[in-house]
C-alpha positions in Angstrom: 47.8 -57.8 53.0 46.6 -54.8 55.0 46.9 -52.6 51.9 44.8 -55.2 49.9 42.1 -55.1 52.7 42.1 -51.3 52.6 41.7 -51.3 48.9 38.7 -53.8 49.1 37.0 -51.7 51.7 37.6 -48.5 49.7 36.1 -49.9 46.5 33.2 -51.5 48.3 32.4 -48.1 49.9 32.7 -46.4 46.6 30.3 -48.8 45.0 27.8 -48.3 47.8 28.1 -44.5 47.5 27.6 -44.6 43.7 24.6 -46.9 44.1 22.8 -44.3 46.2 23.7 -41.3 44.0 20.5 -41.5 41.8 18.3 -41.5 44.9 20.2 -38.7 46.6 20.2 -36.7 43.4 16.5 -37.2 43.1 15.9 -35.9 46.6 18.1 -32.8 45.9 16.9 -31.9 42.4 13.2 -32.9 42.6 10.7 -30.2 41.5 7.1 -30.0 40.4 5.5 -27.7 37.9 2.8 -26.3 40.2 2.2 -23.2 42.3 1.9 -25.4 45.3 2.4 -29.2 45.9 3.0 -31.8 48.6 3.6 -35.5 48.9 2.9 -37.4 52.2 3.1 -41.0 53.3 -0.3 -42.1 54.4 0.4 -44.1 57.5 2.5 -41.5 59.3 1.6 -38.3 57.5 5.3 -37.8 56.9 6.0 -35.0 54.4 8.3 -36.3 51.6 8.1 -33.3 49.3 6.6 -29.8 49.5 6.5 -26.6 47.5 4.7 -23.6 48.9 2.6 -26.1 50.8 1.1 -23.4 53.1 0.1 -21.0 50.4 -3.6 -20.2 50.4 -5.1 -21.0 47.0 -8.5 -21.7 45.5 -9.0 -25.5 45.3 -11.9 -25.6 42.9 -13.7 -29.0 43.1 -11.1 -30.4 45.5 -13.5 -28.6 48.0 -15.6 -31.7 47.7 -13.1 -33.7 49.7 -14.5 -32.0 52.7 -18.1 -32.5 51.4 -17.4 -36.2 51.0 -15.8 -36.5 54.4 -18.9 -35.0 56.2 -21.1 -37.5 54.3 -18.9 -40.5 55.2 -18.9 -39.4 58.9 -22.7 -39.1 58.8 -22.9 -42.6 57.3 -20.6 -44.0 60.0 -22.7 -42.3 62.7 -25.8 -43.9 61.3 -27.5 -40.5 60.7 -28.1 -41.4 57.0 -28.0 -44.5 54.8 -26.9 -45.0 51.2 -30.3 -46.3 50.3 -32.0 -43.0 51.4 -33.8 -41.1 48.6 -33.0 -37.4 48.2 -35.0 -34.8 46.3 -33.3 -32.1 44.3 -34.2 -28.5 45.2 -34.5 -25.7 42.7 -31.3 -24.2 44.2 -29.3 -27.4 43.8 -30.5 -27.7 40.2 -29.3 -24.2 39.4 -25.6 -25.0 39.9 -23.3 -24.6 36.9 -20.0 -26.2 36.0 -19.7 -30.0 36.4 -23.1 -31.6 37.1 -25.4 -34.5 36.4 -28.2 -32.2 35.3 -30.6 -32.8 38.2 -34.1 -31.5 37.7 -36.0 -29.8 40.6 -38.0 -32.5 42.4 -35.9 -35.3 40.9 -35.3 -38.2 43.3 -32.0 -40.1 43.6 -30.4 -42.3 46.1 -27.6 -41.0 48.4 -25.2 -43.6 47.0 -25.8 -42.5 43.4 -25.3 -38.8 44.4 -22.1 -39.7 46.1 -20.9 -41.5 43.0 -21.7 -38.4 41.0 -19.6 -36.3 43.4 -16.7 -38.7 43.6 -16.5 -39.7 39.9 -17.6 -36.6 37.9 -17.4 -33.9 40.5 -21.1 -33.0 40.3 -21.8 -29.6 41.8 -25.6 -30.1 41.9 -25.2 -33.4 43.7 -23.0 -31.8 46.3 -25.7 -29.3 47.2 -28.5 -31.9 47.3 -26.4 -33.9 49.8 -25.6 -30.8 51.9 -29.2 -29.8 52.1 -30.2 -33.4 53.1 -27.7 -33.6 55.9 -28.0 -30.1 57.4 -31.2 -28.6 56.0 -29.4 -25.8 54.0 -26.1 -25.5 52.2 -25.2 -22.6 54.5 -25.6 -24.8 57.6 -23.5 -27.5 55.9 -20.8 -25.0 55.1 -20.7 -23.9 58.7 -20.0 -27.5 59.6 -17.3 -27.7 56.9 -15.4 -24.8 58.6 -15.9 -26.3 62.1 -14.5 -29.6 60.9 -11.6 -27.8 59.3 -10.7 -26.3 62.7 -11.1 -29.7 64.4 -8.6 -31.2 61.9 -6.2 -28.4 62.5 -6.4 -27.0 59.0 -4.6 -23.7 59.4 -5.0 -22.2 55.9 -8.5 -23.1 54.9 -11.9 -21.4 54.5 -15.0 -22.9 52.8 -17.5 -20.7 51.1 -19.6 -23.5 49.6 -19.9 -27.3 49.1 -18.5 -27.6 45.6 -15.7 -25.0 45.0 -17.5 -22.8 42.5 -16.4 -19.2 42.9 -18.8 -16.6 44.3 -20.8 -14.6 41.7 -19.8 -11.4 43.6 -16.1 -10.8 43.1 -16.0 -8.8 46.4 -17.0 -12.0 48.4 -14.3 -14.2 49.7 -14.4 -17.6 48.0 -13.0 -21.0 49.2 -9.3 -21.2 49.8 -7.1 -23.9 51.3 -3.5 -25.1 51.0 -1.8 -28.2 49.7 -0.8 -29.2 53.2 -4.4 -28.8 54.5 -5.7 -30.8 51.5 -3.3 -33.6 52.3 -4.5 -33.8 55.9 -8.1 -33.7 54.7 -7.5 -36.4 52.1 -5.8 -38.6 54.7 -8.8 -38.3 56.9 -11.3 -39.0 54.1 -9.7 -42.3 52.9 -9.8 -43.7 56.4 -13.4 -44.4 55.2 -12.4 -47.2 52.7 -15.9 -47.2 51.1 -15.1 -43.8 49.5 -12.2 -45.3 47.5 -14.7 -47.7 45.8 -16.3 -44.6 44.2 -13.2 -42.5 43.6 -11.4 -45.4 41.9 -14.3 -46.2 39.5 -13.4 -45.3 35.9 -16.9 -45.5 34.5 -20.4 -46.0 35.9 -24.0 -45.2 35.2 -27.0 -43.4 36.7 -30.7 -43.3 35.9 -30.9 -47.0 34.8 -27.9 -46.6 32.4 -29.1 -43.4 30.7 -26.4 -41.2 32.3 -22.7 -42.0 32.1 -20.2 -41.2 34.8 -16.7 -41.0 33.4 -14.0 -40.3 36.0 -12.3 -36.9 35.7 -9.1 -38.4 37.4 -7.2 -40.1 34.6 -4.7 -41.6 37.1 -7.3 -44.2 38.3 -7.1 -45.8 34.9 -3.5 -45.2 33.8 -1.4 -45.2 37.0 -0.9 -48.6 38.8 -2.5 -48.5 42.3 -4.2 -45.1 41.9 -7.7 -45.1 43.5 -8.5 -41.4 44.1 -9.2 -38.8 45.0 -10.4 -35.5 43.4 -9.7 -33.2 40.5 -10.4 -29.5 40.3 -10.5 -26.7 37.8 -11.7 -23.1 37.6 -10.1 -20.2 35.8 -8.8 -18.8 39.0 -7.6 -22.1 40.5 -6.3 -23.5 37.3 -5.8 -27.3 37.2 -5.6 -29.1 40.5 -5.5 -32.7 41.7 -5.4 -34.5 45.0 -4.4 -38.1 44.2 -3.5 -41.2 46.1 -2.2 -44.7 45.2 -1.5 -47.9 47.1 0.9 -50.7 46.2 1.9 -53.7 48.4 0.6 -52.0 51.6 2.2 -48.6 50.9 0.0 -45.6 50.2 0.9 -42.0 49.3 -1.1 -38.8 48.9 -0.1 -36.1 46.5 -1.5 -32.7 45.9 -0.8 -30.3 43.1 -2.4 -26.8 42.8 -2.3 -24.1 40.2 -1.1 -26.1 37.2 -1.3 -24.5 33.8 -2.9 -27.4 31.9 -4.7 -30.7 32.6 -2.1 -33.0 31.2 0.7 -31.5 33.3 -1.3 -31.9 36.6 -1.5 -35.7 35.9 2.2 -35.9 34.9 3.3 -34.0 38.0 1.1 -36.0 40.3 2.5 -39.2 38.8 6.0 -37.8 39.4 5.2 -37.2 43.0 3.7 -40.7 43.6 6.6 -42.3 41.8 9.0 -40.5 44.1 7.2 -41.9 47.1 7.3 -45.5 45.8 11.0 -45.1 45.0 11.9 -43.8 48.4 9.9 -46.3 50.5 9.3 -50.0 50.6 6.8 -52.2 52.5 8.2 -53.9 55.6 6.3 -57.0 56.9 6.2 -56.8 60.7 4.0 -59.9 61.1 2.4 -62.4 58.8 -1.3 -63.1 58.8 -2.1 -65.5 61.7 1.6 -65.4 62.8 2.1 -66.6 66.4 3.8 -63.7 68.3 3.4 -64.8 71.9 2.6 -67.9 74.1 0.0 -66.9 76.7 -0.3 -68.5 80.1 -3.9 -68.9 81.3 -3.8 -70.0 85.0 -7.5 -70.9 85.2 -7.9 -72.3 81.7 -8.6 -75.9 80.8 -5.6 -75.5 78.5 -2.8 -73.7 80.5 -1.4 -72.0 77.4 -2.6 -70.6 74.1 -1.1 -68.7 71.2 -1.4 -65.0 70.7 -1.7 -64.2 67.0 -2.5 -61.3 64.7 -5.4 -61.9 62.4 -4.2 -59.7 59.5 -0.7 -59.1 58.1 1.0 -56.0 59.5 2.9 -53.9 57.0 4.5 -50.6 57.6 6.4 -48.2 55.3 10.1 -47.9 55.7 12.7 -46.0 53.8 14.8 -48.3 51.7 17.8 -49.9 53.6 16.5 -48.5 57.0 14.7 -51.6 58.2 16.7 -51.6 61.4 14.6 -48.5 62.5 11.5 -50.6 62.8 10.7 -52.3 66.2 7.8 -54.3 67.4 6.5 -54.1 71.0 3.9 -56.6 72.4 1.8 -55.5 75.4 -0.1 -58.3 77.1 -3.2 -57.5 79.1 -2.6 -57.7 82.8 -5.4 -60.2 83.6 -6.2 -62.9 81.2 -8.7 -65.5 82.5 -10.9 -68.2 81.0 -13.4 -68.7 79.5 -12.1 -67.2 76.3 -13.3 -67.3 72.7 -11.1 -67.6 69.6 -10.4 -64.1 68.4 -10.7 -62.5 71.8 -8.2 -59.6 72.3 -5.5 -60.5 74.8 -3.0 -57.7 74.0 -1.7 -55.1 71.6 1.0 -55.1 69.0 2.7 -51.7 68.5 5.1 -50.9 65.7 7.5 -48.0 66.0 10.0 -46.3 63.7 12.4 -44.9 66.3 10.0 -43.3 68.8 7.3 -42.7 66.2 4.3 -45.0 66.6 3.4 -46.3 63.1 0.6 -48.8 63.7 -1.2 -50.8 66.3 -3.0 -54.1 66.0 -4.9 -56.4 68.3 -3.1 -59.5 69.6 -5.9 -62.2 69.8 -6.1 -65.7 71.1 -6.0 -68.5 68.5 -8.5 -70.9 70.1 -11.4 -71.3 72.5 -10.3 -71.8 76.1 -12.7 -73.2 78.7 -12.5 -72.6 82.3 -10.6 -75.3 84.3 -12.4 -77.4 86.8 -11.7 -77.1 90.5 -9.8 -80.4 90.4 -7.6 -79.3 87.5 -6.7 -76.1 89.3 -6.0 -78.1 92.5 -3.7 -80.5 90.7 -1.8 -77.6 89.2 -1.3 -76.0 92.6 0.1 -79.3 93.9 2.3 -79.7 90.9 3.6 -76.2 91.2 4.5 -76.7 94.9 6.3 -80.0 94.2 8.3 -78.4 91.4 9.2 -75.5 93.6 10.3 -77.8 96.4 12.3 -79.9 94.0 14.1 -76.9 92.6 14.8 -75.7 96.2 16.4 -79.0 97.2 18.5 -79.3 94.0 
């Protein structure tokens, strides 16, 4: 009988090992046809794959990720509005490469210019926005380099807003790395509005007279893809910073220095597929789920429920769900009156010691302040219960 049990355990172990072989082989043999590449998980920034990720290379139009970030931050700070009308300068109109053919003196809304940058990588639109925000492109570029240092980008230098190479070959042009671009992209898409533009396949400007057709083919042909930026110059070759989200999981992939356009999309797809194969979504809490019963000593109702308003999902490697733990921290003093939705604590989700996500724990109902007589009766009841417990 012992021998039969041993055989059963042996064969079960063998089946489990064989079932994981494809994934293990994929991790060991995975490679990308690019000079440099990286894949990260969005929530944690964990690096899942990298190849020459620190190498300094020209990013071409992926430079505009920083341009878009500074614009989104200006919007968030209230310094500009999407409805603002911007006027194209002669300098901005002189840009070559990808453009929307702005004329000197032409007026266009900030939102339309942002669409042009995000969807068709318009060089002229990038300069118009830069001049509007900081007066000159040079001042805007100084801010780009300052922001790079703030974000801890170690291998980046920005020469202009759009990634075009300098006319003078002796002048240092923009360079960055796949790792720096992944950090930058992760920061950009915290501003969810930008994904509305980068995920748009086709749009129009000038009352339908100008067509915007997205240069990123993944947003149409890869499930969940919604950004971010393509790039090409002769020096940089074909590049792409892409992102995709499915069932609460998001990954960011960067490929740089690819020989042709088709291959950059194929290799980006391969990276994103790898992420979705390796990870699965883990539901920590359902929408409106009750996580805690809260005592409110001075409330008309002595207790209320602590809930999360939105579903909490975190990424976890397949078959490692046991690594996820949820910690609830209740605020020290909770007193009535309270309004439904008021914060009463925090939900923290960890993988090991790594903090993955935080969410507010809120109260599920209005709680009025108790009257003097209600509180008095509670004190009497508490004393009676304490005395009864002592006697028994």
